[in-house]
C-alpha positions in Angstrom: -32.5 28.0 -17.3 -30.9 29.8 -14.4 -27.8 28.2 -12.9 -27.9 27.0 -9.3 -26.1 29.4 -6.9 -22.9 28.0 -5.3 -24.3 28.5 -1.8 -27.4 26.5 -2.6 -25.2 23.6 -3.9 -23.1 23.7 -0.7 -26.3 23.6 1.4 -27.5 20.5 -0.5 -24.2 18.7 0.0 -24.2 19.6 3.7 -27.8 18.3 4.1 -26.9 15.1 2.3 -23.9 14.6 4.6 -26.0 15.2 7.7 -28.7 12.8 6.5 -26.1 10.0 6.6 -25.9 8.7 10.1 -22.8 7.3 11.8 -23.9 3.7 11.5 -24.7 4.1 7.8 -21.3 5.7 7.3 -19.7 2.8 9.2 -21.5 0.3 7.1 -20.3 2.0 3.9 -16.8 1.9 5.2 -17.1 -1.8 6.2 -18.4 -2.7 2.7 -15.3 -1.2 1.1 -13.0 -3.7 2.8 -13.0 -7.0 0.9 -11.2 -8.8 3.7 -13.9 -7.7 6.2 -16.7 -9.0 3.8 -14.8 -12.3 3.4 -14.6 -12.5 7.2 -18.3 -11.7 7.6 -19.1 -14.3 5.0 -17.1 -17.0 6.9 -18.8 -16.1 10.2 -22.3 -16.2 8.6 -21.4 -19.6 7.0 -20.5 -21.2 10.3 -23.5 -19.7 12.1 -25.8 -21.1 9.5 -23.9 -24.4 9.7 -24.6 -24.5 13.5 -28.2 -23.6 13.1 -29.0 -25.9 10.2 -26.8 -28.8 11.5 -29.6 -31.3 12.2 -31.0 -30.8 8.7 -27.6 -30.9 6.9 -26.2 -34.1 8.3 -27.6 -37.6 7.9 -25.2 -39.4 10.2 -25.6 -39.3 14.0 -22.7 -37.6 15.8 -22.2 -40.6 18.1 -23.2 -43.4 15.7 -20.4 -45.9 15.9 -19.7 -48.2 13.0 -16.5 -50.1 13.9 -16.2 -51.7 10.5 -15.9 -48.2 9.0 -13.3 -46.9 11.4 -10.6 -44.6 10.1 -12.1 -44.5 6.6 -10.7 -41.8 4.3 -12.9 -39.1 2.8 -15.4 -40.5 0.3 -18.8 -39.9 -1.2 -20.4 -41.6 1.8 -18.3 -39.9 4.4 -17.1 -36.5 3.1 -14.5 -35.9 5.8 -13.9 -39.6 6.6 -14.5 -41.4 9.8 -12.7 -41.4 13.2 -11.3 -44.3 15.3 -14.9 -45.3 16.3 -16.3 -45.2 12.8 -18.2 -41.9 13.5 -18.7 -39.5 10.6 -16.3 -36.6 11.0 -18.4 -34.2 8.9 -21.4 -34.7 11.1 -19.3 -34.1 14.2 -17.7 -31.0 12.9 -21.1 -29.5 11.9 -22.5 -30.1 15.3 -19.3 -29.0 16.9 -19.8 -25.6 15.4 -22.7 -25.1 17.8 -20.4 -25.8 20.8 -17.5 -23.5 19.6 -19.8 -20.6 18.6 -21.8 -20.9 21.8 -18.7 -20.8 23.9 -17.4 -17.8 22.0 -20.5 -15.7 22.1 -21.7 -16.6 25.6 -18.3 -16.2 27.2 -17.6 -12.8 25.5 -21.1 -11.5 26.5 -20.4 -12.5 30.1 -17.0 -10.8 29.9 -18.5 -7.6 28.4 -21.3 -7.4 31.0 -19.0 -7.9 34.0 -16.1 -5.9 32.6 -18.4 -3.0 31.6 -19.9 -2.7 35.0 -16.5 -2.8 36.7 -15.0 -0.4 34.2 -17.8 2.1 34.5 -17.6 2.1 38.3 -13.8 2.5 38.2 -13.8 5.2 35.6 -16.8 7.3 36.8 -16.3 7.2 40.5 -12.5 6.9 40.7 -10.8 7.2 44.1 -10.7 4.0 46.1 -13.2 2.2 43.9 -10.9 2.8 40.9 -7.9 1.7 42.9 -9.4 -1.6 44.0 -10.8 -2.6 40.6 -7.7 -1.6 38.7 -5.5 -3.6 41.0 -7.7 -6.6 40.6 -7.4 -6.2 36.8 -3.6 -5.9 37.1 -3.4 -9.1 39.2 -5.5 -11.0 36.7 -3.5 -9.7 33.7 -0.2 -10.7 35.4 -1.0 -14.3 34.7 -0.9 -15.8 31.2 -4.5 -16.1 30.1 -4.4 -19.8 29.3 -2.7 -20.6 32.6 -5.3 -18.7 34.5 -8.1 -20.5 32.5 -6.5 -23.9 33.4 -6.3 -22.9 37.0 -10.0 -21.9 37.1 -11.1 -25.1 35.4 -8.9 -27.2 37.7 -10.7 -25.6 40.7 -14.2 -25.9 39.2 -13.7 -29.3 37.5 -13.3 -30.2 33.8 -16.5 -29.6 31.8 -17.7 -27.4 28.9 -19.7 -25.1 31.3 -16.7 -24.5 33.5 -14.5 -23.9 30.5 -16.9 -21.3 29.4 -16.9 -19.6 32.8 -13.0 -19.7 32.9 -12.8 -18.0 29.4 -15.3 -15.4 30.5 -13.3 -14.6 33.7 -9.9 -14.2 31.9 -11.4 -11.8 29.4 -13.0 -9.5 32.0 -9.9 -7.3 32.6 -9.5 -6.6 28.9 -13.1 -5.2 28.6 -12.9 -3.5 32.0 -9.8 -1.5 31.2 -11.1 -0.6 27.8 -14.4 0.7 29.2 -12.6 2.5 32.1 -10.4 4.5 29.7 -13.3 5.4 27.6 -15.4 6.5 30.6 -12.5 8.7 31.9 -12.5 10.5 28.6 -16.3 10.8 28.2 -17.0 12.1 31.8 -15.0 15.2 31.0 -17.3 16.2 28.2 -19.5 19.3 28.6 -22.8 17.4 28.2 -22.0 15.2 31.2 -21.3 18.4 33.3 -24.6 19.8 32.1 -26.4 16.6 33.1 -24.9 16.8 36.6 -25.8 20.5 36.8 -29.5 19.9 36.2 -29.6 17.3 38.9 -29.6 14.1 36.7 -28.9 11.0 38.8 -25.7 9.1 38.3 -27.5 6.0 37.2 -29.3 7.8 34.4 -26.0 9.5 33.3 -24.2 6.2 33.2 -26.9 4.3 31.3 -28.2 7.1 29.1 -25.0 8.9 28.2 -21.7 7.2 29.2 -22.5 3.5 28.4 -24.0 4.1 24.9 -21.0 6.2 23.9 -18.5 3.6 25.2 -19.8 0.7 23.2 -18.0 1.3 19.9 -14.6 0.0 21.0 -16.3 -2.8 22.9 -18.0 -4.0 19.7 -14.6 -4.2 17.9 -12.9 -5.9 20.9 -15.8 -8.2 21.4 -15.6 -9.5 17.8 -11.9 -10.2 18.1 -12.4 -11.7 21.6 -14.8 -14.3 20.2 -12.0 -15.6 18.0 -9.7 -15.8 21.0 -12.4 -17.5 23.0 -12.9 -20.2 20.4 -9.1 -20.9 20.4 -9.1 -21.0 24.2 -12.1 -23.4 24.3 -10.3 -25.7 21.8 -7.1 -25.6 23.8 -9.0 -26.5 27.0 -10.7 -29.3 25.1 -7.4 -30.5 23.7 -6.0 -30.7 27.3 -9.1 -32.6 28.5 -10.4 -29.7 30.6 -13.2 -28.5 28.3 -16.0 -30.5 26.7 -15.9 -34.2 27.6 -16.4 -37.2 25.4 -18.5 -37.9 23.4 -19.2 -34.2 22.8 -18.1 -33.2 19.2 -16.0 -30.3 20.4 -13.3 -29.4 17.9 -10.4 -29.2 20.4 -11.4 -32.6 21.9 -11.6 -34.1 18.4 -8.0 -32.9 17.8 -6.9 -34.5 21.0 -8.5 -37.8 20.2 -7.1 -37.9 16.7 -3.5 -36.9 17.4 -2.3 -40.5 17.6 -3.6 -41.1 14.1 -1.8 -38.1 12.5 0.4 -40.4 10.3 -2.1 -43.1 9.4 -5.3 -41.1 9.2 -4.4 -37.4 8.9 -7.9 -36.4 7.9 -9.1 -37.0 11.5 -7.0 -34.0 12.6 -7.0 -31.9 9.4 -10.7 -31.1 9.2 -11.3 -30.2 12.9 -8.1 -28.0 12.7 -9.4 -26.3 9.5 -12.8 -25.6 11.2 -11.0 -23.9 14.1 -8.7 -22.0 11.8 -11.4 -20.7 9.4 -13.8 -19.7 12.2 -11.1 -17.7 14.0 -9.9 -16.2 10.7 -13.5 -15.1 9.9 -13.9 -13.3 13.3 -10.5 -11.7 13.0 -11.1 -10.3 9.5 -14.5 -9.0 10.5 -13.1 -7.5 13.7 -10.4 -5.7 11.7 -13.1 -4.4 9.3 -15.2 -3.1 12.2 -12.2 -1.4 13.7 -11.4 0.4 10.5 -15.1 1.4 10.0 -15.8 2.6 13.5 -12.4 4.1 14.6 -12.2 7.8 13.5 -8.4 7.6 13.7 -8.4 4.8 11.1 -10.7 6.8 8.8 -8.4 9.8 8.9 
């Protein structure tokens, strides 16, 4: 049997490498990180918990049984009961919907608005870039939570207004990220070629620049969801987010803080839910960064 020529072997290896797309390569890199897989598992768990909540819990989230108030964890009430005799496990399961909804929706809003402003600033430059960049600088000059509190104070305390406030304070982060990416991409030769053949700016932005700017946004977005969940819990704790009797985790912490000594489970389990959810998104975001960032691969 004749031996395979070295050049033929090299060609096969090259073809195999070319057949592996960037997303498949990123998935392979992501799977190699145990921490990232653990984070993804935690996120999937809480998402399923939020979706399947009505079928998992048997107790109503607002069913008050005063004779069972402040009962410790037991076979009947896995996480115990609160000061109104409500089942804490049921409230945490349903609270997952609120926290994840706030995290995802606020970050999507921030990405959309921030991407539009960042693209306009980076692509057109001049006075447009100056105005948008100064707006970002002014917003970033305030501590994020202080700005969120100010927005909610103006709009009024509610879950919807807390969501809007969280979306607003995250716009500059995504806007500056997209702007820096656009400034780099618009110098590429294929953008100059597109302009030379008369392609409209709108098509260039949505067909070339925007798709090639999304990788860092995906990473930042995953990490921003974790931050948004913490911010929503903080606003709820201060009474500026979800209002009673909504089972929002931060509000549950605020209502239970006076029972920390006598009934610590009323604070421990909502706190653990916040901590685990944020940990999951942070671990998954770090894994995505390592998988999608060429500098991290090298």
